[in-house]
FIKE-567904 format. One record per residue: residue number from 1; residue in one letter; x negated, y, z of N, C-alpha, C in turn. Coordinates in steps of 0.02 Angstrom, whole numbers, plus 50000, padded with zeros to 5 digits. Layout:
<sites>
> num;residu;nX;nY;nZ;caX;caY;caZ;cX;cY;cZ
> NUM;A;X;Y;Z;X;Y;Z;X;Y;Z
...
</sites>
This chain:
<sites>
> num;residu;nX;nY;nZ;caX;caY;caZ;cX;cY;cZ
> 1;M;48146;52716;58334;48082;52730;58365;48091;52759;58434
> 2;S;48048;52740;58477;48055;52759;58547;48056;52835;58554
> 3;E;48097;52859;58598;48102;52931;58610;48050;52954;58661
> 4;S;47994;52918;58665;47944;52933;58716;47910;52999;58701
> 5;A;47892;53035;58753;47854;53096;58744;47780;53081;58753
> 6;K;47738;53133;58747;47666;53122;58756;47653;53101;58829
> 7;P;47604;53057;58840;47592;53034;58909;47568;53090;58954
> 8;H;47590;53089;59017;47568;53139;59066;47505;53115;59100
> 9;P;47464;53160;59125;47410;53137;59168;47440;53103;59229
> 10;P;47406;53053;59257;47436;53014;59312;47463;53055;59369
> 11;S;47430;53113;59384;47451;53151;59443;47515;53191;59431
> 12;S;47530;53206;59367;47586;53252;59355;47652;53220;59375
> 13;Q;47696;53260;59401;47762;53236;59424;47814;53265;59377
> 14;A;47856;53222;59349;47908;53247;59305;47954;53293;59344
> 15;K;47981;53343;59308;48022;53394;59340;48082;53362;59375
> 16;G;48093;53381;59435;48152;53356;59472;48145;53285;59497
> 17;E;48088;53253;59482;48079;53183;59503;48054;53183;59575
> 18;K;48083;53141;59616;48064;53140;59687;47998;53103;59695
> 19;S;47950;53132;59730;47887;53098;59742;47895;53046;59796
> 20;H;47872;52985;59782;47878;52931;59831;47814;52924;59872
> 21;A;47762;52960;59850;47695;52947;59878;47694;52948;59955
> 22;G;47732;52995;59985;47730;53001;60058;47781;52956;60093
> 23;E;47823;52922;60053;47876;52881;60083;47847;52821;60119
> 24;F;47872;52809;60181;47849;52750;60217;47876;52688;60183
> 25;G;47833;52640;60171;47856;52577;60140;47854;52578;60064
> 26;Y;47835;52636;60034;47831;52639;59960;47765;52611;59937
> 27;V;47767;52561;59893;47706;52529;59869;47683;52559;59803
> 28;G;47730;52572;59757;47712;52602;59693;47712;52554;59634
> 29;I;47747;52498;59643;47748;52448;59589;47780;52476;59525
> 30;D;47828;52523;59535;47863;52550;59476;47816;52589;59429
> 31;A;47757;52608;59453;47709;52644;59411;47684;52602;59353
> 32;I;47693;52536;59357;47671;52491;59303;47705;52510;59237
> 33;L;47767;52535;59241;47805;52552;59180;47770;52607;59141
> 34;E;47746;52658;59179;47711;52714;59146;47645;52690;59117
> 35;Q;47612;52644;59153;47548;52617;59126;47561;52579;59061
> 36;M;47615;52539;59060;47631;52500;59000;47649;52547;58943
> 37;R;47685;52600;58959;47705;52647;58907;47644;52681;58876
> 38;R;47597;52700;58919;47536;52733;58894;47496;52686;58850
> 39;K;47490;52623;58872;47452;52574;58834;47485;52561;58766
> 40;A;47551;52554;58767;47588;52541;58706;47581;52599;58657
> 41;M;47582;52660;58684;47575;52718;58639;47506;52723;58609
> 42;K;47455;52701;58647;47387;52701;58620;47380;52650;58564
> 43;Q;47409;52590;58576;47401;52536;58527;47444;52546;58465
> 44;G;47502;52577;58474;47549;52583;58419;47588;52517;58410
> 45;F;47633;52516;58362;47676;52458;58351;47671;52436;58280
> 46;E;47691;52373;58268;47693;52347;58200;47764;52320;58187
> 47;L;47790;52333;58127;47855;52305;58109;47851;52285;58035
> 48;N;47868;52222;58022;47867;52196;57954;47937;52176;57932
> 49;I;47963;52213;57883;48032;52200;57860;48030;52176;57788
> 50;M;48066;52122;57776;48072;52096;57707;48141;52114;57680
> 51;V;48143;52136;57617;48208;52150;57585;48218;52101;57528
> 52;V;48276;52069;57528;48291;52018;57477;48359;52031;57447
> 53;G;48362;52028;57381;48426;52038;57346;48410;52052;57273
> 54;Q;48459;52041;57229;48444;52051;57158;48431;52124;57144
> 55;S;48403;52140;57085;48385;52209;57071;48449;52251;57061
> 56;G;48442;52315;57076;48498;52361;57066;48546;52366;57126
> 57;L;48527;52336;57183;48572;52339;57241;48552;52394;57290
> 58;G;48500;52433;57273;48481;52490;57316;48436;52471;57374
> 59;K;48394;52421;57364;48349;52399;57419;48298;52453;57436
> 60;S;48266;52479;57384;48214;52530;57395;48244;52592;57427
> 61;T;48302;52613;57401;48335;52673;57428;48353;52664;57501
> 62;L;48378;52604;57518;48399;52593;57588;48339;52597;57635
> 63;M;48282;52569;57614;48222;52571;57657;48199;52644;57667
> 64;N;48202;52683;57612;48183;52754;57618;48230;52790;57665
> 65;T;48295;52773;57662;48345;52805;57705;48333;52787;57778
> 66;L;48317;52723;57790;48307;52699;57859;48250;52737;57893
> 67;F;48195;52746;57856;48136;52775;57888;48124;52848;57868
> 68;K;48174;52876;57833;48172;52947;57812;48106;52966;57780
> 69;S;48079;52919;57741;48018;52934;57703;48013;52883;57647
> 70;K;47969;52897;57599;47962;52853;57541;47920;52793;57560
> 71;V;47953;52740;57585;47915;52683;57610;47919;52622;57564
> 72;S;47964;52625;57514;47973;52565;57474;47921;52560;57420
> 73;R;47916;52500;57392;47867;52486;57340;47880;52531;57279
> 74;K;47944;52539;57261;47960;52578;57200;47942;52651;57208
> 75;S;47952;52679;57269;47937;52750;57279;47862;52760;57279
> 76;A;47826;52710;57305;47754;52718;57311;47719;52708;57243
> 77;Q;47746;52663;57202;47715;52650;57137;47768;52654;57082
> 78;P;47789;52715;57064;47842;52720;57014;47819;52692;56947
> 79;N;47859;52651;56916;47841;52621;56852;47902;52624;56807
> 80;P;47899;52668;56756;47959;52676;56714;47977;52612;56676
> 81;E;47927;52571;56661;47942;52509;56624;47949;52450;56670
> 82;E;47986;52459;56724;47996;52405;56772;48034;52349;56737
> 83;R;48006;52289;56737;48039;52233;56704;48057;52182;56757
> 84;I;48102;52138;56737;48120;52084;56784;48065;52031;56780
> 85;P;48030;52018;56836;47975;51969;56832;48003;51899;56818
> 86;K;47962;51860;56782;47982;51791;56763;47989;51748;56826
> 87;T;47947;51760;56875;47952;51723;56938;47957;51775;56994
> 88;I;47973;51752;57053;47977;51799;57109;47907;51822;57127
> 89;E;47897;51887;57126;47832;51915;57147;47844;51946;57216
> 90;I;47804;51927;57264;47814;51956;57330;47762;52011;57340
> 91;K;47787;52071;57354;47742;52129;57359;47752;52163;57426
> 92;S;47696;52178;57459;47699;52212;57525;47669;52281;57518
> 93;I;47698;52328;57553;47668;52395;57555;47673;52421;57626
> 94;S;47617;52446;57654;47616;52467;57724;47610;52543;57730
> 95;H;47640;52570;57782;47638;52642;57796;47627;52652;57870
> 96;D;47593;52706;57888;47588;52725;57958;47637;52782;57969
> 97;I;47684;52770;58014;47735;52820;58028;47724;52844;58100
> 98;E;47731;52909;58111;47723;52934;58180;47782;52978;58197
> 99;E;47808;52970;58257;47863;53012;58280;47855;53022;58355
> 100;K;47854;53086;58376;47848;53103;58447;47791;53066;58481
> 101;G;47734;53063;58447;47675;53032;58477;47674;52956;58473
> 102;V;47727;52926;58446;47729;52852;58441;47711;52833;58369
> 103;R;47660;52790;58364;47636;52769;58297;47663;52700;58281
> 104;M;47684;52691;58218;47706;52626;58198;47680;52609;58128
> 105;K;47653;52548;58122;47633;52525;58056;47691;52485;58028
> 106;L;47723;52514;57977;47781;52481;57947;47759;52448;57882
> 107;T;47775;52384;57875;47762;52349;57812;47828;52328;57782
> 108;V;47840;52349;57720;47901;52329;57685;47881;52277;57633
> 109;I;47913;52218;57637;47897;52163;57591;47955;52156;57543
> 110;D;47940;52166;57479;47992;52165;57428;47986;52099;57389
> 111;T;48042;52077;57360;48042;52012;57324;48071;52021;57255
> 112;P;48040;52063;57211;48070;52074;57145;48076;52009;57107
> 113;G;48132;52001;57072;48143;51940;57033;48192;51893;57066
> 114;F;48207;51904;57131;48252;51859;57166;48323;51867;57139
> 115;G;48353;51811;57117;48423;51811;57096;48436;51846;57030
> 116;D;48383;51862;56991;48393;51900;56929;48394;51856;56867
> 117;H;48389;51790;56876;48384;51747;56817;48448;51708;56806
> 118;I;48452;51675;56747;48511;51635;56732;48514;51575;56780
> 119;N;48457;51543;56789;48454;51488;56836;48416;51510;56899
> 120;N;48452;51519;56953;48421;51542;57015;48410;51487;57066
> 121;E;48410;51425;57041;48401;51368;57086;48332;51372;57118
> 122;N;48329;51358;57182;48266;51357;57220;48229;51423;57221
> 123;C;48264;51479;57207;48226;51542;57208;48211;51565;57279
> 124;W;48236;51528;57329;48219;51542;57399;48150;51515;57417
> 125;Q;48125;51467;57376;48062;51432;57394;48001;51477;57401
> 126;P;47987;51522;57352;47928;51565;57360;47933;51609;57422
> 127;I;47995;51628;57441;48004;51672;57499;47991;51632;57563
> 128;M;48018;51571;57565;48005;51526;57622;47929;51515;57629
> 129;K;47896;51504;57572;47824;51490;57573;47787;51552;57600
> 130;F;47807;51611;57578;47774;51672;57601;47781;51680;57677
> 131;I;47841;51669;57703;47854;51676;57775;47811;51626;57814
> 132;N;47810;51564;57790;47769;51513;57824;47694;51527;57819
> 133;D;47673;51555;57762;47602;51572;57753;47580;51624;57805
> 134;Q;47626;51670;57821;47609;51721;57872;47603;51689;57941
> 135;Y;47648;51641;57955;47643;51604;58019;47577;51566;58022
> 136;E;47559;51535;57966;47498;51496;57963;47436;51540;57975
> 137;A;47436;51599;57943;47379;51645;57952;47373;51666;58025
> 138;Y;47429;51678;58058;47429;51698;58128;47405;51641;58172
> 139;L;47429;51581;58156;47409;51521;58194;47334;51509;58189
> 140;Q;47307;51516;58129;47235;51505;58119;47194;51555;58160
> 141;E;47218;51618;58163;47183;51669;58203;47187;51650;58277
> 142;E;47245;51624;58297;47256;51608;58367;47212;51551;58391
> 143;I;47200;51501;58346;47163;51442;58369;47087;51449;58358
> 144;N;47067;51507;58331;46996;51521;58324;46962;51521;58392
> 145;I;46899;51498;58394;46863;51499;58458;46849;51572;58477
> 146;N;46824;51610;58429;46812;51682;58443;46872;51721;58418
> 147;R;46923;51725;58462;46984;51759;58440;46976;51834;58441
> 148;K;47011;51867;58394;47013;51940;58395;47052;51961;58456
> 149;K;47033;52020;58483;47068;52045;58542;47142;52056;58525
> 150;R;47153;52080;58465;47222;52091;58442;47230;52060;58373
> 151;I;47269;52006;58369;47278;51972;58305;47322;52014;58260
> 152;P;47299;52026;58197;47341;52065;58151;47406;52026;58139
> 153;D;47462;52060;58145;47526;52025;58140;47559;52039;58073
> 154;S;47556;51990;58028;47590;51998;57962;47653;51956;57960
> 155;R;47673;51927;58018;47733;51886;58019;47795;51928;58002
> 156;V;47841;51899;57964;47901;51936;57944;47949;51938;58004
> 157;H;47961;51999;58030;48003;52005;58090;48077;52002;58073
> 158;C;48093;52026;58013;48164;52031;57996;48172;52029;57920
> 159;C;48224;51996;57897;48238;51994;57825;48308;52024;57815
> 160;I;48310;52080;57779;48375;52111;57763;48398;52080;57697
> 161;Y;48455;52045;57700;48480;52011;57640;48538;52051;57610
> 162;F;48530;52072;57548;48579;52115;57515;48630;52073;57477
> 163;I;48693;52080;57497;48748;52043;57465;48781;52091;57415
> 164;P;48790;52069;57352;48822;52114;57303;48894;52128;57323
> 165;P;48919;52190;57310;48986;52209;57334;49042;52183;57289
> 166;T;49049;52117;57284;49099;52088;57239;49169;52093;57269
> 167;G;49173;52093;57336;49238;52096;57368;49273;52028;57372
> 168;H;49241;51976;57345;49274;51910;57346;49245;51865;57400
> 169;C;49189;51833;57385;49159;51788;57435;49085;51783;57419
> 170;L;49048;51748;57462;48976;51739;57451;48965;51694;57390
> 171;R;48911;51706;57354;48893;51662;57298;48854;51603;57327
> 172;P;48854;51545;57290;48814;51488;57314;48742;51508;57330
> 173;L;48714;51554;57289;48645;51577;57300;48638;51609;57369
> 174;D;48687;51651;57388;48685;51685;57453;48686;51634;57510
> 175;V;48732;51585;57503;48740;51535;57556;48677;51494;57562
> 176;E;48650;51471;57506;48590;51429;57505;48531;51465;57536
> 177;F;48521;51529;57516;48464;51567;57541;48470;51576;57617
> 178;M;48527;51600;57639;48534;51615;57711;48534;51552;57753
> 179;R;48561;51497;57727;48562;51435;57764;48491;51410;57778
> 180;R;48449;51414;57727;48380;51389;57734;48336;51438;57773
> 181;L;48341;51502;57755;48294;51551;57783;48312;51571;57855
> 182;S;48376;51564;57875;48394;51585;57943;48360;51541;57995
> 183;K;48333;51484;57973;48298;51439;58019;48226;51461;58032
> 184;V;48200;51505;57989;48130;51525;57997;48119;51600;58008
> 185;V;48173;51641;57999;48164;51713;58005;48231;51744;58028
> 186;N;48227;51803;58059;48288;51839;58078;48320;51869;58016
> 187;I;48381;51848;58000;48414;51875;57940;48468;51925;57961
> 188;V;48467;51984;57930;48520;52033;57941;48553;52044;57873
> 189;P;48615;52018;57864;48648;52027;57799;48682;52095;57794
> 190;V;48678;52126;57736;48712;52190;57724;48750;52186;57658
> 191;I;48807;52220;57655;48843;52227;57592;48814;52289;57559
> 192;A;48782;52281;57502;48749;52336;57469;48800;52380;57433
> 193;K;48782;52444;57423;48823;52491;57385;48897;52485;57404
> 194;A;48910;52488;57469;48977;52475;57495;49028;52529;57473
> 195;D;49004;52585;57446;49051;52637;57424;49088;52616;57361
> 196;T;49071;52558;57332;49108;52534;57273;49171;52496;57294
> 197;L;49179;52484;57359;49238;52447;57384;49284;52496;57420
> 198;T;49349;52483;57417;49395;52522;57458;49388;52497;57530
> 199;L;49414;52534;57578;49408;52513;57648;49442;52446;57661
> 200;E;49499;52435;57627;49534;52371;57635;49492;52314;57607
> 201;E;49464;52325;57547;49421;52274;57515;49361;52259;57559
> 202;R;49333;52313;57587;49273;52306;57628;49288;52263;57689
> 203;D;49343;52278;57724;49360;52240;57784;49374;52167;57768
> 204;F;49410;52156;57712;49426;52087;57691;49361;52049;57675
> 205;F;49316;52082;57639;49253;52051;57618;49210;52033;57679
> 206;K;49207;52080;57727;49167;52068;57788;49194;52007;57826
> 207;Q;49261;52005;57833;49293;51950;57868;49278;51883;57834
> 208;K;49284;51884;57767;49273;51824;57726;49201;51800;57735
> 209;I;49153;51847;57734;49082;51829;57741;49069;51798;57810
> 210;R;49099;51828;57862;49090;51800;57930;49116;51729;57934
> 211;E;49174;51718;57902;49203;51650;57902;49157;51601;57866
> 212;E;49129;51623;57809;49085;51579;57770;49020;51565;57807
> 213;L;48994;51615;57842;48933;51604;57882;48946;51551;57935
> 214;R;49004;51557;57968;49023;51508;58020;49031;51439;57990
> 215;A;49067;51435;57933;49081;51370;57902;49017;51335;57880
> 216;N;48967;51375;57860;48904;51345;57837;48851;51342;57892
> 217;E;48873;51357;57954;48829;51356;58012;48765;51397;58001
> 218;I;48775;51457;57974;48719;51502;57962;48716;51551;58021
> 219;D;48660;51550;58056;48653;51592;58116;48611;51653;58098
> 220;V;48645;51709;58086;48607;51770;58069;48592;51808;58134
> 221;Y;48549;51858;58129;48530;51897;58188;48587;51944;58208
> 222;P;48602;51955;58272;48574;51924;58332;48605;51855;58346
> 223;Q;48563;51803;58350;48586;51735;58359;48615;51725;58429
> 224;K;48674;51693;58431;48710;51685;58495;48668;51646;58546
> 225;E;48632;51595;58522;48596;51552;58569;48538;51588;58604
> 226;F;48518;51646;58578;48461;51681;58608;48482;51740;58652
> 227;D;48547;51748;58663;48569;51800;58710;48541;51784;58779
> 228;E;48513;51834;58813;48479;51820;58876;48524;51818;58936
> 229;D;48576;51860;58936;48622;51862;58993;48689;51889;58970
> 230;A;48735;51897;59018;48804;51918;59001;48805;51987;58969
> 231;E;48762;52032;58995;48761;52101;58967;48737;52099;58894
> 232;D;48685;52059;58883;48658;52048;58816;48711;52022;58769
> 233;R;48748;51972;58794;48800;51940;58753;48854;51990;58734
> 234;M;48872;52033;58782;48925;52083;58768;48903;52131;58713
> 235;I;48841;52155;58717;48815;52202;58667;48811;52166;58599
> 236;N;48783;52106;58599;48773;52070;58537;48838;52046;58505
> 237;D;48888;52031;58547;48953;52011;58519;48983;52067;58477
> 238;K;48975;52129;58502;49000;52187;58464;48965;52191;58396
> 239;I;48900;52178;58395;48862;52180;58332;48885;52123;58286
> 240;R;48892;52064;58316;48913;52006;58275;48981;52016;58243
> 241;E;49024;52054;58277;49091;52068;58247;49086;52116;58188
> 242;M;49029;52152;58184;49022;52202;58130;48984;52175;58069
> 243;I;48948;52119;58080;48906;52093;58026;48949;52062;57972
> 244;P;48933;52069;57908;48877;52107;57880;48892;52182;57879
> 245;F;48840;52223;57888;48850;52295;57886;48862;52317;57814
> 246;A;48915;52357;57805;48930;52384;57739;48892;52450;57733
> 247;V;48840;52451;57692;48795;52509;57693;48793;52546;57626
> 248;V;48776;52610;57632;48763;52652;57574;48697;52686;57589
> 249;G;48651;52684;57542;48586;52717;57553;48581;52779;57509
> 250;S;48544;52828;57532;48530;52887;57491;48472;52925;57520
> 251;D;48425;52945;57476;48372;52989;57502;48382;53060;57475
> 252;Q;48443;53075;57453;48459;53143;57429;48488;53183;57487
> 253;E;48462;53245;57494;48487;53288;57548;48539;53337;57520
> 254;Y;48592;53347;57559;48643;53397;57541;48660;53439;57602
> 255;Q;48691;53497;57589;48716;53539;57644;48791;53527;57649
> 256;V;48815;53507;57708;48887;53499;57718;48904;53538;57782
> 257;N;48948;53588;57775;48966;53632;57831;48904;53660;57866
> 258;G;48856;53681;57826;48795;53711;57854;48746;53663;57885
> 259;K;48761;53596;57880;48716;53546;57910;48682;53507;57854
> 260;R;48617;53491;57864;48581;53450;57815;48600;53377;57826
> 261;I;48621;53343;57773;48639;53272;57780;48609;53233;57722
> 262;L;48601;53168;57733;48583;53123;57679;48649;53097;57650
> 263;G;48657;53100;57585;48721;53078;57558;48719;53063;57483
> 264;R;48778;53042;57460;48788;53029;57388;48846;53073;57366
> 265;K;48832;53114;57315;48883;53160;57291;48924;53125;57237
> 266;T;48989;53126;57245;49033;53098;57192;49081;53152;57171
> 267;K;49121;53137;57120;49170;53184;57095;49220;53203;57151
> 268;W;49230;53155;57198;49281;53164;57249;49255;53193;57315
> 269;G;49189;53199;57320;49161;53226;57383;49094;53194;57397
> 270;T;49068;53207;57456;49001;53181;57473;49008;53124;57524
> 271;I;48977;53068;57509;48975;53013;57557;48916;53025;57604
> 272;E;48930;53035;57667;48877;53048;57715;48851;52981;57742
> 273;V;48788;52967;57726;48759;52902;57742;48759;52888;57817
> 274;E;48744;52940;57858;48736;52928;57930;48801;52940;57969
> 275;N;48856;52950;57933;48921;52961;57965;48958;52894;57969
> 276;I;48971;52871;58031;49001;52804;58038;49072;52800;58011
> 277;A;49103;52858;57999;49169;52858;57968;49164;52842;57893
> 278;H;49103;52852;57865;49094;52841;57793;49064;52773;57777
> 279;C;49015;52752;57816;48985;52686;57805;48949;52663;57869
> 280;E;48922;52602;57868;48895;52573;57929;48819;52576;57932
> 281;F;48790;52621;57892;48717;52627;57891;48690;52641;57961
> 282;A;48724;52686;57998;48699;52706;58065;48694;52646;58112
> 283;Y;48742;52599;58106;48740;52539;58149;48679;52496;58132
> 284;L;48665;52490;58067;48607;52450;58045;48543;52483;58070
> 285;R;48538;52549;58062;48478;52585;58085;48468;52576;58161
> 286;D;48523;52583;58199;48517;52576;58272;48494;52506;58290
> 287;L;48522;52455;58256;48504;52386;58271;48429;52374;58257
> 288;L;48406;52395;58198;48337;52380;58178;48286;52422;58214
> 289;I;48305;52484;58232;48254;52530;58257;48266;52551;58329
> 290;R;48327;52571;58345;48337;52605;58410;48355;52558;58467
> 291;T;48385;52501;58453;48405;52458;58510;48374;52389;58510
> 292;H;48362;52359;58450;48342;52288;58449;48274;52274;58418
> 293;M;48236;52326;58402;48172;52314;58368;48127;52267;58407
> 294;Q;48121;52279;58472;48077;52237;58512;48104;52166;58517
> 295;N;48170;52159;58522;48200;52093;58526;48190;52053;58461
> 296;I;48195;52088;58404;48183;52056;58339;48112;52029;58337
> 297;K;48065;52068;58362;47995;52046;58363;47984;51988;58412
> 298;D;48018;51993;58470;48011;51940;58521;48037;51873;58494
> 299;I;48094;51874;58460;48124;51812;58434;48079;51783;58379
> 300;T;48050;51827;58338;48003;51803;58287;47946;51765;58320
> 301;S;47920;51794;58374;47862;51765;58407;47879;51704;58449
> 302;S;47931;51709;58491;47944;51656;58540;47988;51600;58512
> 303;I;48023;51612;58457;48066;51559;58430;48040;51536;58361
> 304;H;48041;51580;58311;48025;51558;58243;47952;51537;58237
> 305;F;47906;51579;58261;47835;51561;58257;47820;51501;58301
> 306;E;47851;51499;58359;47840;51443;58406;47860;51377;58374
> 307;T;47918;51376;58340;47942;51316;58306;47891;51294;58254
> 308;Y;47865;51343;58217;47814;51328;58165;47751;51300;58198
> 309;R;47729;51333;58252;47667;51315;58285;47671;51243;58313
> 310;V;47727;51228;58346;47735;51161;58376;47734;51108;58321
> 311;R;47769;51122;58265;47772;51074;58211;47702;51062;58180
> 312;R;47666;51117;58170;47599;51112;58140;47551;51074;58186
> 313;L;47554;51089;58251;47507;51057;58297;47526;50984;58311
> 314;N;47589;50967;58297;47611;50898;58304;47592;50855;58244
> 315;E;47581;50888;58188;47563;50850;58128;47497;50814;58143
> 316;S;47495;50751;58122;47435;50713;58140;47373;50742;58105
> 317;N;47317;50737;58137;47255;50766;58111;47238;50736;58043
> 318;G;47211;50780;58001;47188;50755;57936;47242;50754;57883
> 319;L;47305;50762;57904;47357;50763;57853;47357;50832;57819
> 320;P;47371;50834;57754;47374;50899;57721;47432;50940;57750
> 321;H;47427;51005;57743;47477;51050;57771;47538;51051;57726
> 322;H;47596;51031;57753;47658;51033;57715;47699;51092;57740
> 323;H;47731;51127;57692;47774;51182;57712;47841;51155;57734
> 324;L;47870;51191;57779;47934;51170;57807;47988;51180;57753
> 325;E;48024;51126;57738;48081;51133;57694;48140;51105;57730
> 326;V;48189;51148;57742;48245;51127;57784;48299;51097;57740
</sites>
């Protein structure tokens, strides 16, 4: 979330900032940034994150850890008799989060039932349909004659895909899901419950997954073809070398050396979730929230939604609406 402070009145001068007003030749174009910041803070932001992976991989916990609040479906509606649904049920839950005057509407989309059955063939289809349905709803709002000033955005900006920590290789289900869905949504793969692997196993597994993604031509976020310039490419290459992030989630607080930390207590010590020496959660958080949130939203809008929009508008009139199946 942006580290922005409360907006200043236009006349106020930040401490130590040189006033340009009296400078000969100063026009004041740079003031547009402050205007944009104020407008953005008034409007607030929207972020829609989908979590996909079989049950028991810590999806709800990881979302709570990311946003330091109970944002997942399970925390919001605890149900002791949670059963595995016969089909994939897609459930969304929205929260308004505020930090330092910046408001964000966060929607977490959960997919209980994914990968939990004996036959998981085609279990990517309801998820693909849901993502396309959100694009369709946005498109319909856009082509309305009386358009809303601000179209509600339910498009899925990012899909966090949880890979079980087997330490071997991706399952056919993982490959199939990511191959199909990476064409319509930004996918960020993570190795769930990474504390079950030794560091050697973890590094081997990460390397193996990267090789398999390349071999299957699966383009996960940040996609190489969308790097904007050399600086962008340098930053994103570092991220691509780290993917998939090996993460551990926890919403339990502990005291370690007098400091409050989020962690998991084991017989051998405490795993500090936000300590990069212990796991890669901090890298995932920075990518999703602190450095690339706007880029994730931009790619959803200018690439994924645009592809959908062009295809839909190219379909000949009167034909029924077919969902994209890659």
